[in-house]
N, C-alpha and C positions, 0 to 999 in steps of 0.2 A: 676238432673231430664234430661232429653233430649227428643227430638222427632225429630224424622226423617222421612221423606219419600225416600224409598231404593229400588232399583233393584238388584236383584241376577242373574247371568246369567253362563250357561254351555256350554263351548265351545268345539266342538268335535274335533278329530285329524285334519279333514281338513279345520278349522276355521270357520264351520257352527256354530250357537248358536241358542240356546233358553232362555226366560228369563222371569222373574215374578217381579210383583210389589206389595209392601206394604207399610202400616204405621207402623213404631214401634214407642213405648214409652217404656224407661226405667227409674225407679226410683231407686236410689241407695240409699239402707237403712241407711248405716252407715254414709250417709251425711247428714242426717236430722238435721236442727239446733235445739239444745238443747236436742238432742238425747244422750242416754246411750248403754252402752253395754248389758246391762240387755233387754233393749226395742227391740235390736234387733230380738230377738227370732231365733236366727240361720237363719235368712234372710239376704243374702247378697245384693240382688236387686230384683226386680220385672219387668217382661216383657211382653209386651202387644204388638201381631202385628196383623195388619188386612191386610188381602190380597184382590187382584182385584176379585178373585174368589167367596167372600162373607164368605169364611172361616175365623176363627182367631185362634190364640193362646194365651195361658198366662202360665207365668212358675214364681214358686217362686225359686230363685236359694238360695239353702241353704248354709251355709258357711262351716260346717263340714258335706261332703257329704256321708264320711264314717259312719259316725252316723245316718243321715237321709238324703237320695236321695232326688235331687230336686222334685218339684211337679210341673205337668203339666197337663192342661187341654185343649181340643181343642171343637170349634164351627163348628159344620157340618151342612151348609147350606140345604141339601136334605133333611134333617131329623129333622133341627130346633131344635139341644139338644146341651147340651156341655156335653161333655164326658171326664172322667179322662184318660188321654194319659198312654201309658204305661211308663216304666222306661226309660228314655233320659240318658245314661250314657255309658261311656266307649268307645268302639267301636261298639256300635248301629250306623248304618247307617242314616244319615239325610240330605235329600235334595242332590243336584248334580248329580242325577245319580250314587250314591255310591262313588263320589268323597269325601266325606267329613263325617267323623265319628263324634259323639257327642261331643268326649272330643277334636276334631281338634278345634272347635269354638273358636276363639278368639287366635288362634293357640295352646292356650292347657287351659283346664279348668278341673274342676270336681276333684274327690277324688285322690289324687296321689298315692293310697295305692299299685296299682300294679307293681310300679317300685322300686328300688332302685336307690336313687337319689345323683348323685355326684358334686359339685361346682368344676369344673376344672380348673377354674382362669378367667384370665382377657386378649381379645386379640384385636387387631385391625382389621376389616373387613370392606369391602363395606356394607353398609345396605341402605334400602330406608329410607331417610329423608328429613324433610323440604319440603314436599309432598304438597305446598300451592295449586299449580295449580289443585290437584284433589278435593279440598274443593268447586271447581266452579261446575257449571252445566257440567255433563257427557258429553263428545265429542258426535259425532256418532258413535254408536256402531260399525257400519264397519269399522270406523278407528282405534277403540280401541282394537277389537279381531282380533289377528291372530293365524294361526296355530302354536301351542305351547307355546305362550305366548303371553301377552298383549302389545302393540306397547310402545316400550322405548322412543317414542317422546314426551310421557304424564308423565313419571316419573324420580324422581332424587334419586341417591345414594351419599352418603358421606362416606369417611374414617371415621370410628366412633368407640370407644372402646365399647366392650360389654363383659359381662360375659357369660360364657359358661356352662350349667347345662346340664348333661347326666343324662337319666334315663334308667336304664336296666330291663327288664322283669323278675319279680322273678321267681325263675324256678317251683313254684306251681301255678303260675297264667296263665292267657290266655289272650291273645288281637293279633289283627292282626300286631301290631307293636311291633318286639323285641327290638328295641333301638330307643331313641328319644335325640337327641341334641338340645337344647333351646339356641339362641342368644340373650341374654338381653339388650337392650339399657341401658348404665351406667347409664344416669341420670334419666330417669322414671322408670327402671326396666320392661319397657314392653316389649313383646317380638317382636323382628323384624324378625327373619326367625328362622324356625324349621326344621329340616331335620329328617324322620320318614323312619326306616329301616324294611325290610319284615324279615320272619323267616329264611332266608337264611344270615342275616346279610347284605344284598344288599341294597344301599341307592334306596328307594321306590318314596316317596313322599317328595315333597319340600312345606311349606307353608311360603307366605309371607305377613307380613302388612307394607301397604306403609305409614309410619308415617308423621305426620305433626305436626304443631304448631299451636293449636286454640288459639289464642292472645287474645281473649272476654274472656276465661274462667279464666286464663289461664292453659293449660295444653298441654301436648304431647301426642296424641292417633292416632290411626289407620284412616284411609280414607278407600281404598280397601284393602280388604285381599283376596290373589289368592292361591288358593290349586292345585298345580300340582301335577298330577300322571305321572311319567317318564316314566313309561311302556306302559301305553295308550296313553300317549302323550295329554292326554285330562285335561282341567282345571275348575276351577269354582271358582267365584268372587263373593264376597259379599260387598255391602256399595257403588255402584253405584248410581248417583243421578238421580232422576225422572228429565224429561225434565220441565224447567220452576221453580224448586225448588233451595233452596240451600242446602248443605249438611245435615246440623245438626243444630237445635235449641236448644240454652239452657233457657227457660224460666225461670224468677225469680218465677214465681208462680207456685207452685207444686201443684199435686193433693193429695188428701187423698188416703190412703192407701186402703180403700174401693172400690175404681176406680178398684183395681188391683185384683179383686175377681169373681170366678166363677158367680155369679150372675150379677155382670157388664157384665162380656162377654156374658152372656145370652140376657142380653138387649140390648147389642150392636147389635148381630147378629139379631135382630128383626126389626132394623133400615132399 
C-alpha cells in the first residue's frame, strides 16, 4: 500500500510548462497478508486519486484485461456525482495533452493481445538507475524543465544489463504504435526505457522511468516517469514531488478494500 502527493507536468517545445497536483493511494491486492489467488477476483490493484480541482478518480486494475477491462469511475465536482468512466485502455489518450496513451502508463500496462511479443535477449545499455536524489523534494520547476528534456543535473544513469522485449502490432489489430521495444532492468524486471514506433516504423516516442532503490521497503521502483514525443519535442512528466512532501509513503496499516469503492469516492467528493 502506498500514498503519494504527486505532480504531473506537460512541457512544451519552448520549455514552458503547466502542471497539476494530486494525492494518490494504491493498494496492491496481491500483496495482502494472508491472501490467496482465489481472493484476488482478477483485481491486481486499486488506485484512488484526488485532484486539486476537487475531482477524483478510482480505478480497479484487472489482472487479465483481455477477459475483463479495467474498471474506472470519476467524481465530477461540478455536478457532484460519480460517473462510470469510459474504457481506458490501449491507445486511448490520457492526460499530458495527448503525449501519453492509457497503455503508456508505467511505461507499459494492460492487455498484451494487440502485439506479437519476442524476447530478443539481454544486453548492456545505459539506463536511469539509483536516482535517490529524485526521492527528495522536487527542485524548482524552472530548474528541472528544459526545452526537449529534463535537466540532467538531477538524474543518474548506469551501464546495466537489461532484457529486451519487442512487440510488433498484429496485422489485424490497430494502435498508434506499430512497434514497441521494452528495456527491462535485469534485476527487478521493471521497465526502464521503452521505444515506440509510428505507422512508418519510425521512432516516435521514448518513455523513461528514473529508477531508484527504496531502501525502507525494500524495492527498486520508479521515481519520475518521462514521456517524450520526438516529433513535437514536447514531453510529459509524472511522479514529481509536491513542495514540502516526501516522495512516497509506505504505511504499515492498510485501508480496507471498501475504501476503494464508488461509494467511498462519492463521500470523498462531498468533503
